[in-house]
C-alpha positions in Angstrom: 40.5 12.5 30.5 39.6 16.2 30.6 39.1 16.4 26.8 36.9 13.2 27.1 34.8 14.8 29.8 34.2 17.9 27.7 33.5 16.2 24.4 31.4 13.4 25.9 29.8 15.6 28.6 30.5 12.9 31.2 32.1 14.7 34.1 32.6 18.0 36.0 34.9 20.5 34.3 35.4 24.2 35.1 34.0 26.7 32.7 37.4 28.1 32.0 38.9 24.7 31.2 35.8 23.8 29.1 36.3 26.9 27.0 40.0 26.2 26.4 39.2 22.6 25.4 36.4 23.6 23.0 38.7 26.3 21.5 41.4 23.7 20.8 38.8 21.3 19.4 37.7 23.9 16.9 41.2 25.0 16.0 42.4 21.4 15.4 39.1 20.3 13.7 39.1 17.4 16.2 36.5 14.7 15.6 35.8 12.0 18.2 36.8 8.4 17.1 33.6 6.4 17.5 35.4 3.1 17.0 37.9 3.9 19.8 35.0 5.1 22.1 33.1 1.8 21.4 36.1 -0.2 22.5 36.3 1.6 25.8 32.6 2.0 26.6 31.1 -1.0 24.8 28.6 1.4 23.2 28.5 2.5 19.6 25.8 5.2 19.9 24.3 3.7 16.7 20.7 2.4 16.2 19.6 0.3 13.2 16.4 0.7 11.3 14.9 -1.8 8.9 12.3 -0.2 6.6 10.5 -0.9 3.4 12.0 0.4 0.2 9.1 2.9 -0.2 8.5 6.6 -0.6 4.9 6.3 0.8 4.1 9.1 3.3 3.5 6.8 6.3 6.7 4.7 6.2 8.9 7.7 5.2 7.4 9.9 7.9 7.8 7.2 10.5 11.5 6.9 9.6 11.9 10.7 9.9 10.3 10.6 13.4 12.7 7.8 14.6 15.7 9.6 13.2 14.6 12.9 14.9 14.2 11.2 18.3 17.5 9.3 18.1 19.4 12.5 17.0 17.9 14.4 20.0 19.3 11.7 22.3 22.7 11.7 20.7 22.4 8.6 18.6 23.1 8.1 14.9 20.9 5.9 12.8 21.9 3.3 10.2 19.1 2.3 7.7 18.7 -0.9 5.8 15.8 -1.0 3.2 14.1 -4.2 2.0 12.3 -4.4 -1.3 10.2 -7.4 -0.5 9.2 -7.6 3.2 9.4 -11.4 3.7 11.0 -13.4 6.5 14.3 -13.9 4.7 14.7 -10.3 3.7 13.9 -9.0 7.2 16.3 -11.5 8.8 19.1 -10.6 6.4 18.6 -6.9 7.1 18.7 -7.4 10.8 21.9 -9.5 10.5 23.5 -6.7 8.4 22.7 -4.2 11.2 24.0 -6.6 13.9 27.3 -6.9 12.1 27.6 -3.1 12.4 27.3 -3.4 16.2 24.2 -1.3 16.5 22.9 -1.1 20.1 19.3 -1.7 19.1 17.0 -2.2 16.1 13.7 -0.7 14.9 11.7 -2.6 12.3 9.1 -0.5 10.5 6.6 -3.2 9.7 3.3 -1.9 8.2 3.1 -4.9 5.9 1.6 -8.2 7.0 4.6 -10.2 5.7 7.0 -7.9 7.6 5.0 -8.4 10.8 5.0 -12.2 10.4 8.8 -12.2 10.0 9.2 -10.8 13.5 8.2 -14.2 14.9 11.7 -15.5 14.0 14.0 -12.6 14.8 16.7 -13.2 17.4 15.9 -12.0 20.9 19.5 -11.2 22.0 19.4 -7.6 20.8 16.9 -4.8 21.8 14.3 -4.6 19.1 11.0 -2.6 18.6 8.5 -2.8 15.8 6.6 0.2 14.4 3.2 -0.8 13.1 3.7 -4.5 13.6 0.0 -5.2 14.2 -1.9 -6.2 17.3 -0.3 -9.6 17.6 3.3 -8.4 17.2 5.7 -10.8 19.0 8.0 -7.9 20.0 7.4 -4.5 21.7 5.3 -2.5 19.2 4.5 1.2 18.7 1.9 2.5 16.3 -0.7 5.2 15.7 -4.1 4.0 16.8 -5.4 3.2 13.3 -8.7 1.8 14.5 -9.5 4.9 16.6 -8.6 7.2 13.7 -10.9 5.3 11.3 -13.6 5.3 13.9 -13.3 9.1 14.3 -13.5 9.6 10.5 -16.5 7.4 10.1 -18.4 8.8 13.1 -17.7 12.3 11.8 -19.4 11.5 8.6 -22.4 9.8 10.3 -22.8 12.7 12.6 -23.3 14.9 9.5 -26.4 13.0 8.8 -25.3 10.5 6.1 -27.2 7.2 5.8 -24.0 5.3 5.2 -20.3 5.8 4.5 -18.4 4.3 1.5 -14.8 3.3 2.0 -11.9 3.3 -0.4 -9.5 0.9 1.3 -5.8 0.4 1.0 -4.0 -2.9 -0.1 -5.4 -5.9 1.7 -1.9 -7.1 2.8 -1.1 -3.8 4.7 -1.9 -3.9 8.4 -2.9 -0.3 8.5 -5.4 -0.8 5.7 -6.8 -3.8 7.5 -7.2 -1.9 10.8 -8.9 1.1 9.1 -11.3 -1.1 7.2 -12.2 -3.1 10.2 -12.8 0.0 12.3 -15.0 1.5 9.5 -17.1 -1.7 9.4 -17.4 -1.9 13.2 -18.4 1.7 13.5 -21.2 1.3 10.9 -22.3 -1.9 12.6 -22.5 -0.1 16.0 -24.7 2.6 14.4 -26.8 -0.1 12.7 -25.8 1.2 9.3 -25.4 -0.9 6.2 -21.8 -1.2 5.0 -21.5 -0.7 1.2 -19.1 -2.8 -0.8 -15.4 -2.0 -0.5 -13.6 -0.1 -3.3 -9.9 -1.0 -3.0 -6.8 1.0 -4.0 -3.1 0.7 -3.7 -2.3 4.0 -1.8 -1.6 5.9 -5.0 -3.5 8.9 -6.4 -4.1 6.9 -9.6 -6.0 4.2 -7.7 -7.9 6.8 -5.9 -8.9 8.4 -9.3 -10.1 5.0 -10.5 -12.1 4.5 -7.3 -13.6 7.9 -7.8 -14.7 7.0 -11.3 -16.5 3.9 -9.9 -18.1 5.7 -7.0 -19.3 8.5 -9.3 -21.7 6.1 -10.8 -23.4 5.3 -7.4 -26.7 7.2 -7.3 -27.0 7.3 -3.5 -23.4 8.3 -2.7 -23.1 11.1 -0.2 -20.0 10.3 2.0 -16.6 8.6 1.4 -13.9 7.7 3.9 -10.6 7.2 2.0 -7.8 5.2 3.6 -5.1 7.7 2.8 -4.8 11.3 1.5 -3.1 10.4 -1.8 -6.0 8.2 -2.9 -8.4 11.0 -1.7 -6.6 13.4 -4.1 -7.3 11.2 -7.1 -10.8 10.7 -5.9 -11.5 14.4 -5.7 -10.3 14.8 -9.3 -12.5 12.0 -10.5 -15.5 13.6 -8.8 -14.7 17.0 -10.3 -14.6 15.5 -13.8 -17.9 13.8 -13.1 -19.6 17.0 -12.0 -19.8 15.9 -8.4 -19.2 18.8 -5.9 -17.3 18.3 -2.7 -18.7 19.2 -0.2 -21.9 20.2 -2.0 -22.8 16.7 -3.2 -20.5 14.4 -1.3 -18.4 14.7 1.9 -14.9 13.2 1.8 -12.5 12.3 4.6 -8.9 11.1 4.1 -6.2 9.7 6.4 -2.6 10.8 7.2 -2.8 14.6 6.9 0.0 15.0 4.4 1.4 18.5 4.2 -0.5 19.2 1.0 -3.9 18.1 2.4 -4.8 21.6 3.5 -4.2 22.8 -0.1 -6.3 20.2 -1.9 -9.4 21.5 -3.7 -11.3 21.6 -1.4 -9.0 21.4 1.6 -9.3 17.9 2.9 -10.8 16.7 6.2 -8.4 13.9 7.3 -7.0 12.0 10.2 -3.6 13.2 11.4 -0.8 10.8 12.5 1.8 12.2 14.9 4.9 10.6 13.5 7.2 12.7 15.7 5.5 11.2 18.8 5.8 7.7 17.3 9.5 8.2 16.8 9.9 9.6 20.4 8.1 6.6 21.9 9.9 4.1 19.7 13.2 5.4 20.9 12.0 5.4 24.5 11.0 1.7 24.2 14.4 0.9 22.6 16.3 2.8 25.3 14.4 0.8 28.0 15.6 -2.4 26.5 19.2 -1.2 26.0 19.2 -0.3 29.7 18.1 -3.8 30.6 14.5 -2.9 31.5 11.3 -4.5 30.3 9.4 -2.2 27.9 5.6 -2.1 27.4 4.4 -4.7 25.0 2.2 -2.3 23.0 2.0 1.5 22.9 -0.6 3.3 20.7 -0.3 7.0 19.8 -3.7 8.8 19.5 -4.9 9.9 16.0 -6.5 13.3 15.5 -9.4 14.3 13.2 -8.6 17.5 11.3 -11.8 19.0 10.0 -11.6 21.1 6.8 -13.8 22.1 3.9 -14.3 18.7 2.3 -16.9 18.0 5.0 -18.2 21.5 5.2 -21.7 22.8 4.8 -23.6 21.4 1.8 
């Protein structure tokens, strides 16, 4: 019992006794048996995460934020990736995690199909969605995509531009939908004509293609790009076309990837706080594990980071 109290930090032990136990633990290379502990306590200390099989900055950073928060609270994380985010794949991933006796599950659901699949998940295990859309049928945490897009668009309008073009993300991604809708709403609120959408797939290559199309627009002065990777490709296309940024066109991205400050020019963008998303996600899950009712929806504020791509012209 004394060793258990020291290792699990569950009860009072004198400083001298604690020191002797820890010395013995180190000498014997003792490791707690999680299976035995689970049999006694009914808790495994393991959380499950269902995520897209993707290296995109948003989903990958969200996963890191969740792992970071869980680790700080003494939990380990088991991850199951799905290649195609449909109802069957999500259900199978959740069942795989349930068989591993996880205490709760997080579903990273930035894709419309993944969000739709949440309507049929079992309700007998704590579950939280990250980025599951405004109508998510389970508790949901996300960065406020609409507010971030509004900030980006209003920043460009405040610089005196008559309109703002938009390079949007894939139509079946919820974040792309929210950013596009907020861009349209902001222009409408300012009584500004919305140009036609140029759509990409989140990649720098698609941003480069979008930049080549936009370079042919005579009245182009401002572009809001739905993520930084597409903005990188767009900047290259503009450079090749002899279009100066910020001299001729102002550009704003979204995400604030670590490289954004080193683009040429450094990119004005919208920062997403994925560590805070992870912290709040874990908090929501912990509330459910403890038998309490969590908030249905929790949005983390986005932040506009102003750099040289919207500097003096």
